[in-house]
N, C-alpha and C positions, 0 to 999 in steps of 0.2 A: 330798255337797254338794247344796243345794237346786236349783241350776241344772241339775246333771246329772240329778236326779230329774225335773224338768220336761221336759228333753230326751227322756228315756226315755218319759214319758207321751205326749208329742206324737208320737214315733215309732210307738208302739203304736196311737194313734188313726189315724194316716195308713195304717198297714198294715192296720188293721181295715176300711178302705174300699178295699182292693185296690191301694193306691198303693205302688210300689216306692220305698223311701226311700234316698237317697244321703247326704244331710247335713241335719241340723236345727240351725239356729243360734238360740240363745236369747241375747237381749241385754238390756241395761238401758235402759229408756225415758228419754227426755230430761227428762221431768218426772214427779214422783211421782204426779200425778193420773192418769197412764196405767198405774199399777200398779207392781209390783216387778220384773217381767220382761215381755218382749214378744218375739214372733216373727213373721216374715213368711212362714212356710211356706205359708200359703194363697195368697199371691201367687205364690210360686215354683212350687208344684205345681199350682195352679189353671191357670196358663198352660200347663204341660206337658200336663195332662189335658184341656184345653179346657173347663174348668169356671170359672164366675164365682168369683173369689176370695172375694167376700162370701158366696156360697152355700157354698163349701167351708169357710170359716171358721165359718159357722153350724153345719154338720154336724159339724165337728171339735169344736166346743164341746159339742155334745150328747153325743158319744162320750166326751169327756174327763170330763164330769160323771158318767158312769156308772162310770168307773174310780175305785176307792177312793183318795183322795188327801187325807188329813187336813191336809196342809200348805197347801192352796189354799182360800181363802175364796170367791173368785169368779173368773170368767173373762169378759172383755168383748170384743166384736168392735168394732174401731175403724177409722175411715177406710175405705180401699179393701179392707181384709181383714186387718188386723193382729189378733193375739190378745194381749190384755193379761191378765197373771196377777197377782192380788192374794193375798199370803200372809196367813195367819191371824195375829193378834197372838200367839197361843201359839207358833207356829213362829218368829216373829221373836224372841220372848223367849228361846226355847231356843238359837237361833243366836247371839244377842248375849251372853247371860249365861253360857253354858257354853263350854267349850273347843271351838272349831269343828273339825269333821272336815276334815282336810287331804287334798286330792286330789293325791297325790304322783305327778304325771304323768311324772316323770323318775326314779322310784324305782330306786335301785341302779345307775343308768347311770354309766359311767365317762366323764366329759367333760373334755377338755383345752381350755382357753381360753388362747391366746397373744395377748398385747396389749402395747402400747407398743413394746417391742423396738427402742429407738432405737440408732443407731450410737454407739459410745463415742468420739465425736469432739467432743462439745460438750454443753451443757446442754439440758434439755427446754424446748421452746418451746410456745406456746399451741396449735399444731397437734397436739401430742402429747396434749393434755388430753382431746380427744374420745375417743381410743382408751383412755386411762387410766381415765376415769370410766365409760365405757360398759362396758368389759371387767370392771371391778371390780363394778359394780352387777349386770351380767348373772350373774356368778359367784355373787353373794349370792342372787339370785332362783332360780337353778338349784339351789342348795343347799337353799333352802326348799322346792323342788319335789321333794326327795328324792334328787338326784344326788350322786355322789361327784365333786366338782369339783377339778381341779388347775389352778391359775393359773400360767402359765409365761411367763418372759421370755427371749427368744432374744438372746444377746449376739453381735453381728456382729464378732467379734474375731479372725478368722482372720489369721494373720501373712502368709498368701499374698495377702491382698486388697489392692487398689490403695489403698483408703482408709487402711489401717493404714500402708502405705508412705509415703503423702503426709503423714499425721500425723507420722510419724517424721522426715520432711524438715523439717517445721515445727519440731519439737522441737530439731533440730540446727542450725537457722538457715539451712537450705537451701531453704526454701519459705515460703509465706504461707497455704496452704490451712487452713481451719478456725480461723485465728487470731482470737481474741476476747480482751477483757480478762480474762475468766474463765479461758480456756485459758492465757494468759500467766502468770497467777498460779500455776497448777499447774506450769507449766514451770520457774518459778524454784525450785521445791522438788525438781526432778528432776536427777539426775546422769546425763547421757547421753554423757559423754566416752568416746570409743573405740568407741561402738556404731554399728552399721549403721542405716540408716533403718528397716529392718524391725524390728530389736531395739528401737530408740528408740520406734517407733510402738506396739509391744506394751506397753512400759513406761508410756508416757503414757496409752494407752487404758485401762490398768488403773486409773490414778488417776481418770480421767474416769468410768469405770463405777462405781467405789466411791462417788464423790460423787453420781452420779445415783441409785444404789441407796439411799443414806442419805436423799436428798430424797424419793424415792418412798415409802419406808417411814415416815419421820418427819413429813413435811410434807403429803403427799397422803393418808396413811392407807390406802395400797394395799399389800396383802400378796401376795407371790408364794411359791408352794410350791417352785418350781424356777427356778433361774437357769442356763440352758442355754448353755454356752460352745461356740461353733462351733469355736474353735481346739482345745479339749481333746477334745470329744466326737466331732467329725466329722473335721477335718483330722488331728489327732494320732493318732486311732485308725484311720486309713486307711479310714474308712467310705465316703468319696466314690469311691475307687477300686473298692471292692467294688460299689457301686451302678452304676457305669459298666459293670462286667463283667456285672452282672445284666441291665441294659438290652440289652446286646449279645446275651446268651443268649436274650432274648425275641424277637430278630430285628426290633427296631424302630428300628435305627440304620442310617445309611448315610453314606458319605463324599461330599462335594461341595466343590470349590474349596479342598481341603486341610483342611477342617474336618469334624468329625463331627456329624451332625444326628440329632435324635430325631423320629420320625414322629407328632408330636402332632396334625397336621391330620386324621389318620385317626380321631381320638378326640374331635373337636369343637372343636379349636383353630383359629384363623384361618389359621395357617401352621405349618410345621415349625420347630423351634427348635434352635439350635446348643448342643451340650453340651461340645464340645472345640474350641477355636479353632485356627486354622491354625498358631499358634505352639506348640501342644501343651498350653496351659493350659486347665483346666476352667472353664466359666462358672459363675456363681452358681446357675444353675438346677439343677445337679447337687447342690449342697449343700442347696438347698431340697427337692429330691425325697428325698434321704437323710434329712433332718431329719423330714419327715412320715412316711416309712416307719418310722422309729424310734418315732414316736408310736403308730402302730398295733401295732407289735411290743411296745410297753409295755402294751398291753391296753386302750387307749381305744377306745370304740365310737363316740364323737362327737368330732370334731376341729374346733374353731372358731378362726379367725384374724381378728384385727381389724387391718387395714392402713390405711395412709394413702391419700389419694385418687389419688396418683401410681402406685399399684400395681394399679389396676383391670384393666389389661391382662394381669396375671399370673394371673388367676383361671382362665381357660380352660386355660392350659398346665399349671397344677398339677392341675386336675381330670382333664385328659387323661393325665397321668402316673399319677394314681390308678387310672384305668381300665386302663392297661397293667399295673400291678402288682397289680390286684385289690383295691384298698382298698374296704371295704364302703360301701354307701350309708348315709346318715343314718337312724337308726331312726324318726324322725318326719319325714314329708314325702317320704321316698324320694328324696332329692336327692343329687347327687354330693358327694363330700368332697375336700378340706376345705370346710367351710362358711365362706365369707369375707364379711366386712363391711368396706367401705371408708369411712372417716370423711372427710366432705367438708370443704371449706375453712372457715376461721374468720376473721372480721374483727372489729375493735373499733369501737364507735361512741362518739364523744365530741362533745358539743355538736351532735348531729344529723348529724355527718359520719362516714361509715364509712371505716376505714383497713385495707387488706388487708396481711397480713404477706407479705414476699417475702425469701427467702434471698439471691437475686441482688442485690436492691436494698440489702441490708444492714440492713433494718429488722425484724430478727427480734425478736419480743417474748417474753421469757423467761417461762415458767410460774411460776417462783419469784417474779418481780415482781408478777404478777397475784394470787397467793395472799397475798403480804405486804400488798398494798393493800386487798384486799376480804375476805380470810378464806376458809378452805377451804369452809365451808358454802355461801357464795354461789357460789363458783366451781364446786363440784360440782353444784349445782342447775342453774345456767345452762347448763352443758355437757351436761347430761342432758335438758334441756327440749325440745330439737328432735330429730327423727328423725336418725339418724346419716347417712342417705343424702341429707340436704338440707344446703345451706350454712347457716351460722348467724352471727349477729352478736351479739357480747357488748356489751350496752348498759351502758356504764360509769355513766351518770347514774342509770339504774334500779337498778343494783347498789349504789349509794351510798344509796339511799332507805331511811329507817328508818320506813316506813309500810306500810299494806296494799297500796300500789302494787307493792311489792317482793314477789314471790311467796314467797320464802324466809321473809321476815319475817312474812308473812300466815299461813303454815302454822305456823311456830314459835310465833307469838303465840297462835294458837288453842289450842295445847298448854299454853303458859304460863298462859293464862287459866283453864283448868280446874284446872291444878296449884295455882294461887293459891286458887281456891275450895276445893279439897280440903284445903289447908293451913289455911284459916280454919275449916273445919268441925271440926277437931280440938279446938277450944276451945269449940264450941257443942253444944247438945243438939238431937236430932231432934224436930220438932213434928208431923210427919205422914209417911206413906209412900204417895205416889201409886202405885197399882199400874201395872204395865206396860201392862195393858189400857187403863187410863184415859189413860196417856201417849200411846198410839197413836191417840187421838182428836185429838191435836194434830198437824197436818200436818208441822211441822218436826221433831217427835220421831220420827214414822214415817219421815221421810226419813233422819234420822240413823241410826236402827236399820238401815235398808236399806243405807245406805252402809257401815256397820261390817262387815256380813257380806259385802260385796263384795270386801274385801281379798284373801281367799283365791282368789277368781275372777280377780282382776287378776294375782296371782302365777302362777296356772295359765296364763293367756293369754300372759303374757310368756315363760314357760318354753317355750312352743310356737312363738311367733311371733318372739321376740327383740326385740320393740318396747319397749325399755326406757323410752323417753320417756313412755309411757302411765302410768308410775308417778307422775310429777310431776303429770299431769292428775288422777289419782285423789286424790293428796294434797291438791290444791287444792280439789277437790269435797268431800272429807271435812272439810276445815277450814271451808269455807263452810257445810256442814250443821251443824257444831259451833257456829259463831257464830250461826246462825239459831236453834238450840235455846236457846242462852244468852240470846238476845234475847227469846224467847217464854215461857220457863219460869223462874220465880223459884226458884232452888235454895236461896238464903239469904234469909230475910226475918225482920225483928224478932229478930235474934240467934238464930234457930233455922234448921234446914235440913230439906229434904225428902229423906228417904233414898232413895225411889224414883227421883227425878230425878237424885240424885247418882250412883246406880249406873249409869245410862245415860251420864252425863257421864264417869264413870271408864272405861267401856268405850271411849268415843270417844278419851279421852286415851291409853289403852293402844294403840289401833290407830294413832293418830298417831305414837306412839313407834316402833311396828314399821315403819311405812312410811318414816319418816325414817331409822331405823337401816338399812333396806335400801338407801337412797340414800347411806348413809355420812355422814349429816348429824345434828348434835346436836339433842336435844329439850330445850331449856332450861326450867327450872321457873319462872324469873323473867326478865322483859325490861323 
């Protein structure tokens, strides 16, 4: 990749001046007039070395120009000491027109991503959407980055759990918990005569889980490789008891107030945690530890969990358990595992008023209803548009827009526009072929070419940082560059077309297809 090549060149130039290099960051400038790439290394290392950033930038430029680099046309020093790199038109042409070399930064890594994992007590609501689309998109990105990705759904269906028992009571008419019109509809098809609450709960949970699975696969377009049953894989196999014995062997448990505690505070947790209650029953924490231990035993080197916002307090205790049991640190970033992301709250905005969802208040908004009203493309984009760690508002008025105000429509229309032009040219004859070099004299064409080759860099960055929302930012910028090129360059004129301009437009269309596909969104040929 060109960016990696520039990073190497800058590192060599710094080292040639006796500077110990820790990290070189090569970025995309905000405007194309500042080049194709930029770096602030002169500001970072100038301050450390007590050298004027402008002076260091000047000497670095001199050193860089001495290193053979046919990819670079020129280097400019800008502002307080930024280095701006301009690629040669030949390099841009090679990167755009040929199959780009992929920087497989997660090549052959075995990565497990567990997400959604709703309780089998009811339908998916809008809060589950963030986990669903983040996890699915991240899995697609990591696959493009060369990883062997397993998407996993953990089914909380243990017959010993309180939720299954309460669900069973509701099924038997002995309780009201989890009751909704959707659940009542399922209950009418269920024969629970003579069953205990536990047995009835297991039976009803099976129906709920089957319904949710069908919705996830058929309506959300989310695929799971593994549907992991807590009841079958952990409880039924006696795995939790074995885990409890293993923790005792490690000498990290103790008894207090009739309960058994795990010394998680010695490994970074805020306090020690109960693993066996005073009544002799195991806490959910034991099953969580068992489940993650099994993931590492199955050969995964990276384990990623996408949880709800109410699980943030569970991260430290899980990573403490990992240290006790010797789970490996993550290959990238040297961080404790599991790597956990907590999806923050979601609210809907209608007529300028935000409405928060609350289970307690009974105003749960089902994800099914949102998808039916707005379509899966709109829903997937809007839920991936914000960083997972920030709260988001789903703007219903904007989602209904059929104009460039709607970001999904804007990006899809850019693709459809080029697809339409491509279709028209099938019936026309070429009248000229503007060379790529000539096209690069047009600012919007140069910007488009630069944006096209950025796609692989975006995939690399997300594969390392997990910032999935940057994919929607890139898609919007690519669509904007495509529209500007369409505005400035006449591809079809007088019933004839320009072959050179069409080739660049086709590359943009192909890249738009790829980025939309990675987001799980369609790329329509007509709109």
